[in-house]
N, C-alpha and C positions, 0 to 999 in steps of 0.2 A: 502494498499500497503505500509505500512511503515512496517509493521509485513514481509514482504513476504522474506527479507533479511537472519528472523531470520526461517522461515519457510526451506528455501535455507540450508541453515545453519545447523539446524538439518538433512535435509536429506543427505548431504554428510558426517557427522559424523555419521550419520545409516549407510551409505552403506561401509566406509571406517571400521568400527569399525566389520563388520561379517566376519569371517573365507575366508581364500581363498582355505582351505586343504579342500579337496573331501575324503571321506573316502570311500573305496570300498563298493558298494552293495553287491555283493555275497562275503561272509567270511566264504562259507565251506571250512573247508582243509579234503581231501580225499584222499583216494587209490585208483586207478582204476586200475581195473583186466580186463583183456583180455583173453577169453577162447580160445585153439586153441586145432587143431590133434596131431597126431604124426607127421605129412606131413606138419605142419606150417600153414593149413588152418585155415580159422577162423572157430571155431565147435561150432553148437547151441546146446545146452544142453536140451534136449526133457524131461530129470528126472527131477523132482520138489526138488528145491535145496531150504534151510535153514541156514543160517547162524545164531550164538552166539559167544558172546565173554565173558569173564568172567569181573565184573567188580572191582573196589582195595575194597569193604566191601567183598569180596567173592562172590557174588550171580551174576547167569551169568543171562544176556539181549538178547533177540532177536534182532537184526541188519537186517535182510533182512527174510521175511516167504514166502513161496510156490512160488518160482518164476519157470516159465517153458517157455522153450522155450529162452534162455537166454544165449545171445552171449557175454554180460561184465557184471559188477558187478561196483559198484558205494559202498563204506563203510566208514563209519568215521575211525579215527586215533583217538587213547589217547595220552595225554598229560602230562598224570601222572608215565608212566612206560617206562622203555627201551626196553620191549617186549610185541609187542603185540598179544595173542591166541587167535584165531578164530577155532571155529568149524563148518565144513560145512557138511549138512546133506544132501543126495542125494537119493531121494526115488525113483525107478521107477515103472512103471506103474501095475508090478506084487507085490508091495510093500516090495522089496528086499532094504536095508535101507543101502546104505554106510556112515562110518562115518570118516572124514578127520580132523585132524589137521594141522593146519596152526601156523608157527610161525615166527612171523615178529620183526627183532631189527633195532632200530631206533635212532637217534639219536635227539633231539626236538631242535630248534631254536628259541626264543623271537622273534618274528615280530612287529617292533615299526613303524606304517607310521605317527601320529601325537598326542599331547597330547588330541585332539579332537576325535579320535578312539577308541576302544575298544584296549587290547593288544591280539592278535594271536601269534599260535604258527607255524611256517613252520616244516617240519621233513626231514631228509637225510636215504633212507633205509639203512643199511647197509647188513643185513645179511635176508635171507629167506630159511626155511626149512618145510618139511611137511611127515605126514605118507603117505602113497601108496597104501592107499585100494582103493581109485577111480582116485585119481591123481596121473599121470604118474612123471609129473617134474614140479617145480616153479621157475622162474626165474624170475632176478629182468631188466626191461626193460629199466625203466627214477628213477634214484634212490629221484631227487630233490621233494616232496609233495608242494603243494601251492595251491594259490586259482586257478590256472589254472588246468577247467575241460577237460579239451580235449586231456589230456597229459595221456597214460596208462603207470599204475609205474610198475606192475606185469602181467606175464602170465604166463598162468596154461593151463599146458596141461594133457588134461585125459586120463585115458588107454581106449583101444578101449570096447564099448560097443554092444550090440547086436544089 
């Protein structure tokens, strides 16, 4: 019985010593693309879509591979460069390949939650442009890229396809 206060005191110290900061579970910072046709209706890309980007060491890497029936796409954002360059490869059923390059300029914003949480970067999209082989236009619909996965950041309008 004499040890009961000691156990109680130890329990109280343990609870008080725990951090009250909850780090976010989902920490992916990515750009969400929506696909639309010329009339601004959501478009389903029946062709096969793959997306590449160039790494800082000069090699390329595949970000998205052979998606079919896509209406939207989510791709990660770099935090090392002020502009991301993506290659969109669209292949139709007759194996005709269309390559478009997309340039996304952005500002990187360090995001700090707590010393207990890992550091991350949020981004503000400042400009976007593309070649126009398969893509008609690309526009920024929401420039703020954060943890929120429900926000569409870029709208891609594809040219009319067969």
